[in-house]
C-alpha positions as CSV (number, residue, x, y, z in Angstrom):
1,M,14.4,44.9,-26.1
2,S,13.4,42.3,-23.3
3,S,15.6,40.1,-21.6
4,V,13.2,37.3,-21.8
5,S,14.1,34.6,-24.6
6,K,11.9,34.2,-27.6
7,N,11.6,30.6,-26.5
8,A,9.8,31.7,-23.1
9,I,6.2,31.5,-22.4
10,R,4.7,34.0,-20.2
11,T,2.5,32.7,-17.3
12,S,1.0,34.0,-14.2
13,I,0.1,32.7,-11.0
14,D,-1.9,33.9,-7.9
15,L,0.4,33.9,-4.6
16,P,-0.7,34.5,-1.1
17,R,0.6,38.0,-0.1
18,D,2.7,36.4,2.7
19,L,4.4,34.0,0.3
20,H,4.8,37.0,-2.2
21,R,6.5,39.0,0.4
22,R,8.8,36.1,1.5
23,V,9.6,35.4,-2.1
24,H,10.9,38.9,-2.7
25,E,12.7,39.0,0.8
26,A,14.6,35.6,0.0
27,A,15.5,37.0,-3.5
28,A,16.8,40.2,-1.8
29,Q,18.9,38.2,0.5
30,K,20.3,36.1,-2.3
31,G,21.1,39.0,-4.3
32,C,18.8,37.9,-7.2
33,S,15.4,38.7,-8.7
34,A,12.3,37.2,-7.6
35,R,12.0,35.7,-11.0
36,K,15.3,34.2,-11.0
37,L,14.4,32.6,-7.5
38,I,11.0,31.2,-8.5
39,L,12.6,29.8,-11.8
40,A,15.2,28.1,-9.8
41,G,12.6,26.6,-7.6
42,I,10.4,25.2,-10.4
43,E,13.7,23.7,-12.0
44,R,14.5,22.0,-8.9
45,A,11.1,20.7,-8.2
46,V,11.1,19.3,-11.9
47,D,14.4,17.7,-11.7
48,E,13.4,15.9,-8.4
49,A,10.3,14.6,-9.8
50,K,12.3,13.3,-12.8
51,A,14.9,11.6,-10.4
52,S,12.3,9.8,-8.3
53,R,10.9,7.9,-11.2
54,P,12.7,4.8,-12.1
55,R,14.3,4.9,-15.5
56,R,13.7,1.3,-16.4
57,R,12.3,-1.9,-15.1
58,L,14.3,-4.4,-13.3
59,S,15.3,-7.2,-15.5
60,L,14.9,-10.6,-14.2
61,H,17.4,-12.4,-16.5
62,P,19.0,-14.0,-14.7
63,P,16.5,-14.4,-11.9
64,L,17.2,-12.8,-8.6
65,I,16.5,-16.1,-6.8
66,K,17.7,-19.4,-8.1
67,P,14.9,-21.7,-8.9
68,A,14.7,-24.7,-6.7
69,G,14.2,-28.3,-7.7
70,R,14.7,-30.0,-11.0
71,R,14.5,-28.0,-14.3
72,I,12.2,-29.4,-16.7
73,G,13.3,-27.2,-19.8
74,A,11.3,-27.8,-22.9
75,A,9.8,-31.1,-22.4
76,A,7.3,-32.8,-24.9
77,D,3.8,-33.4,-24.0
78,E,4.4,-37.1,-23.4
79,Q,7.5,-36.2,-20.8
80,V,5.6,-33.7,-18.8
81,Y,3.5,-36.7,-17.4
82,E,6.6,-38.4,-16.1
83,F,6.9,-35.1,-13.8
84,I,3.5,-34.8,-12.6
85,Q,1.8,-37.1,-10.3
86,L,-2.0,-37.5,-11.3
87,P,-4.4,-39.3,-9.1
């Protein structure tokens, strides 16, 4: 019976010889398999990518900078001309 989960998907990648050797050396130094070391690296890269994306947009309610001047509010069309200087 295989130690690989039924939920796992087998994939393959081509590694440069030097990187392959370094992966196996690093795994031996850590006392784990190359597979475990590679999976840990992939999980770390995915977690970092997820953390760098903002979770939600910044809310502007209330505004970051208080508006300057007089607030008009919901003025009727006729009242708008009182606030606007027309030539």
